[in-house]
Every structure is written in structure tokens, then in C-alpha cells.
C-alpha positions in Angstrom: 70.6 34.4 22.2 69.6 32.0 24.9 66.4 32.3 27.0 66.5 33.0 30.7 64.6 30.5 32.8 62.8 31.0 36.1 65.6 29.0 37.7 68.2 31.6 36.4 66.1 34.4 37.8 65.6 32.7 41.2 69.4 32.5 41.5 69.7 36.3 41.4 69.8 38.3 44.6 66.7 40.2 45.5 68.0 43.6 44.3 68.9 42.1 40.9 65.4 40.5 40.7 63.8 43.8 41.4 66.0 45.6 38.9 65.2 42.9 36.3 61.5 43.2 36.9 61.6 47.0 36.5 63.5 46.6 33.3 61.0 44.1 31.9 58.1 46.4 32.9 59.8 49.4 31.3 60.3 47.4 28.0 56.7 46.2 28.1 55.5 49.8 28.5 57.7 50.9 25.6 56.3 48.1 23.4 52.7 49.0 24.3 53.5 52.7 23.5 55.1 51.8 20.1 52.1 49.6 19.3 49.7 52.4 20.1 51.7 54.8 18.0 51.7 52.4 15.1 47.9 51.8 15.4 46.9 55.4 15.5 49.4 56.4 12.8 47.9 53.7 10.5 44.4 54.7 11.4 44.9 58.4 10.8 46.9 57.9 7.7 44.1 55.7 6.2 41.5 58.3 7.2 43.4 61.4 6.0 45.3 60.2 3.0 42.9 57.9 1.1 45.1 57.9 -2.0 48.7 58.7 -2.6 48.9 60.9 -5.7 52.2 62.7 -5.1 55.4 62.2 -3.1 54.2 64.5 -0.3 51.3 65.1 1.9 49.0 68.0 1.0 48.3 70.8 3.6 44.8 69.6 4.1 46.0 66.0 4.6 48.6 67.3 7.1 46.0 69.2 9.0 43.8 66.2 9.1 46.6 64.0 10.3 47.5 66.4 13.1 43.9 66.7 14.2 43.3 63.0 14.1 46.4 62.2 16.2 45.5 65.0 18.7 41.9 63.6 19.1 43.3 60.1 19.5 45.7 61.3 22.2 43.0 63.4 23.9 40.7 60.4 24.0 43.4 58.1 25.4 44.3 60.6 28.1 40.6 61.0 29.0 40.1 57.3 29.3 43.3 56.8 31.4 42.2 59.6 33.7 38.7 58.1 34.2 40.1 54.7 34.9 42.6 56.1 37.3 39.9 58.0 39.2 37.6 55.0 39.3 40.4 52.9 40.8 41.1 55.5 43.5 37.5 55.2 44.8 
């Protein structure tokens, strides 16, 4: 697969450039989301399942994982809302 140069992009019409920019932004957002999911999954799994003794997760470990992920998401939403409000001022 060859790389696209700035020259290639500059040869596109304006509508295509805007569409390409939106596509790249969307893909970057997906990559960030995937990275966050991987990070909190890893963090919560290490916290809630310290040792793997069976082929399944115990009810207590399952509850811990659900609570951990919920708190992580709540915290992220809180931070995003605070940042958003401070930017609007």
C-alpha cells in the first residue's frame, strides 16, 4: 500500500479534501476510543482478576469488572463535561 503525499491531497477538489479530513478525524477518534477501551479493560482486569485459577470469571470478579468499568466511564464523562464547560466560558 502506498502512502498519500500532501501533493496528492492538494490535487483533490475542496469537497474531496473536506471528506478526506472528516474520514481521517473519524478514524483517529475510533483509534483513541479503542485505545481507551484496551487501557481500562487491562486496568480493570488486573485489579479484579489477580490470578486466573479457572477458565471462567467468578461472580465476584464479574461484579468487580462491571463496577470498575462503570467508574472509569463515569470519571471520563465527568472530566469531558468539565473540560467542555470550561472551554465554553
